[in-house]
Steps between C-alpha positions, in 0.01 A plus 500: 500500500738410218686172510860553614779485245724202566859479377634158413879468481673215319870462438624287211847363440535174310150362455407316184257670263233251606553569872500876445183494287320282755598733785401819320174357367410373848515856633324657200209255523411582861141604563617808690602741226605820680871425511828598347754231420865596541727242339868537578741357243798410720698340217587764239698245296207262447364619165230233480363621832501860374323398178228319695445794735470744209233282338245596770295809416279513810485854642521365856853369435805713569832339413806608697848411379791455736835589346656210692378203701396621846324190627136449596489677835704804402305542174162488673607732781652748255184527290244497779516880485380484136185321608161665550415636841211275602621140536807303395 
């Protein structure tokens, strides 16, 4: 049986580049590799955040951009439907 695909959701708003890199790298370095990583940019006016997100070229990462700040809970609930079917 194949390992289930897991979806990891993370919303970002005003993290520093260091905090964001540490968070993303922590997920990417997991021993379980059958996952997709949905990162929600909840601060469209934070250009440093956008630049950092675009620097990642891992095929497991999908970046989602909110047009306005929705908050953590609303962002995650809104994009749960974009996640894979197996596990979130």
